[in-house]
C-alpha positions in Angstrom: 140.0 155.8 107.7 139.2 153.4 110.5 135.4 153.4 112.3 136.5 153.1 115.9 134.6 151.1 118.6 134.9 150.0 122.0 138.1 151.8 123.7 139.3 153.6 121.4 136.0 154.9 120.5 135.6 155.4 124.6 139.1 157.0 124.4 138.0 159.9 121.8 134.5 160.6 123.3 136.4 161.7 127.1 138.2 164.1 125.3 135.7 166.0 123.9 134.3 169.0 125.4 131.3 171.4 125.3 132.3 174.4 123.5 130.5 176.5 125.2 130.0 177.1 128.6 125.8 177.6 127.9 124.3 175.9 130.7 121.3 174.4 128.8 118.3 173.0 130.8 115.4 171.2 128.9 111.5 171.2 129.5 108.8 169.5 128.6 106.0 170.7 128.3 103.4 168.0 128.0 104.8 165.8 124.7 103.1 163.0 125.3 104.9 160.3 123.4 107.4 158.4 125.3 109.2 157.8 121.9 109.9 161.3 122.3 110.6 161.5 125.7 113.5 158.9 125.2 114.7 160.6 122.3 115.1 163.8 124.4 116.9 161.7 127.0 119.6 160.7 124.6 119.8 164.2 123.2 120.0 165.8 126.5 123.0 163.8 127.5 124.8 164.6 124.1 124.1 168.3 124.7 125.0 167.8 128.8 121.9 169.7 129.9 122.0 170.4 133.2 118.3 168.8 133.3 115.5 168.1 131.5 112.0 169.0 133.4 109.3 166.8 132.5 105.6 168.8 132.9 102.1 168.1 132.6 101.0 165.2 130.7 104.6 163.9 129.3 105.5 160.5 130.7 107.9 159.9 133.7 110.7 157.3 133.9 110.7 154.6 134.8 109.2 153.7 131.3 110.5 150.8 129.3 109.8 152.9 126.2 111.7 155.8 128.0 114.4 153.8 128.7 115.2 151.8 125.6 114.9 154.5 123.5 116.8 156.8 125.4 119.5 153.5 125.6 118.8 154.5 129.6 119.9 158.1 129.6 117.2 159.2 132.4 119.4 157.2 134.8 121.8 160.2 133.7 120.6 163.4 132.7 118.9 165.0 135.5 115.3 165.0 135.8 112.0 166.2 137.6 108.6 166.6 137.3 106.8 169.6 137.8 102.8 169.8 137.0 102.3 172.7 136.0 104.6 173.8 133.3 104.4 177.5 133.9 105.5 176.7 137.3 109.0 175.6 136.2 109.5 178.0 133.6 108.6 180.8 136.7 111.3 178.5 139.0 113.3 178.5 135.8 113.1 182.2 134.8 114.1 182.5 138.8 117.3 180.4 138.6 118.7 182.9 136.0 117.7 181.4 133.0 116.4 183.0 129.5 113.1 181.0 128.8 112.6 180.2 124.7 110.3 178.5 123.2 110.9 176.2 120.1 107.2 177.3 118.7 105.9 179.0 115.4 104.7 182.5 116.9 104.4 185.6 115.5 107.1 186.9 116.9 109.7 184.0 116.6 113.1 184.0 114.9 114.6 181.2 113.4 117.2 179.9 115.9 120.1 180.8 113.8 119.7 184.5 113.8 118.6 184.5 117.9 121.0 185.6 120.6 120.6 183.6 123.6 121.5 183.6 127.1 124.6 182.3 128.9 121.6 180.4 130.6 118.7 179.3 128.8 115.8 176.7 128.8 114.4 175.7 125.9 110.7 174.7 125.8 109.5 171.9 123.9 105.4 171.5 123.1 103.1 168.8 122.6 103.7 166.8 119.3 99.9 168.0 118.4 99.1 171.5 119.6 102.9 173.1 120.2 103.7 175.6 123.3 100.3 176.4 125.1 99.8 180.1 125.2 100.2 180.5 129.0 103.6 179.0 128.7 104.7 181.3 125.5 103.5 184.6 128.2 106.2 183.2 130.5 109.1 182.9 127.8 111.6 185.8 126.3 111.8 184.7 123.0 110.3 181.8 120.6 112.9 180.3 118.0 112.0 177.6 115.1 113.6 175.8 112.6 112.9 176.5 108.9 111.2 173.8 106.7 112.0 173.8 102.9 109.8 171.4 102.1 106.1 170.3 101.9 106.5 169.4 105.7 105.5 172.1 108.3 107.6 170.7 111.2 110.3 168.8 112.2 110.0 166.1 115.4 110.0 167.7 118.8 113.2 165.6 119.6 114.7 166.5 115.7 114.5 170.3 116.7 115.8 169.9 120.2 119.2 168.4 118.4 119.4 171.3 115.8 118.8 173.6 118.0 120.5 172.3 121.2 123.8 172.0 118.8 123.9 175.2 117.7 123.4 176.6 120.9 126.6 174.9 122.3 128.5 175.9 118.9 126.7 179.6 117.6 129.5 181.7 120.3 132.3 179.7 119.6 132.9 180.4 115.7 134.4 184.2 115.1 136.0 184.8 112.2 139.4 185.5 112.6 140.3 189.7 112.5 142.7 188.8 109.1 140.1 186.6 107.5 137.7 189.9 107.3 137.8 192.3 104.6 139.9 189.4 102.4 
């Protein structure tokens, strides 16, 4: 086995296509730390997200930490800033997106046990306070990443990666009929 680098790596990556036609928008509702925002841009690029919507106190590009951590993906991934996160969610809903909070609530489901719409906007909340009540009121659903250890949560960008990749792959795996009941 040989690790790919340079041109062979570029050729390998060029051949990959997202496994599902899911359109993903990512909403940062007052994600405060530039390191997290940079990581979110890098993950948004990896997921081929249609846009990142920055709201509230979320730092905006150009920002040296966002660019460095995100490896300049803030220049590739479409993004916009909306002062009020509620306005961003209302706009996305009007454009046909299902709004899904990545938050633990009294009605949340594990991310893997949820049916997602074809167009989904994932709402990521503040690192300390999560998604606000006002934003949760506009969400169609809430999902969470189960924690089995003593920690209560993952970093916001790690949770995005877990749920985002699931979104791209959840509808593509089906047990072939000949294997059912075998």
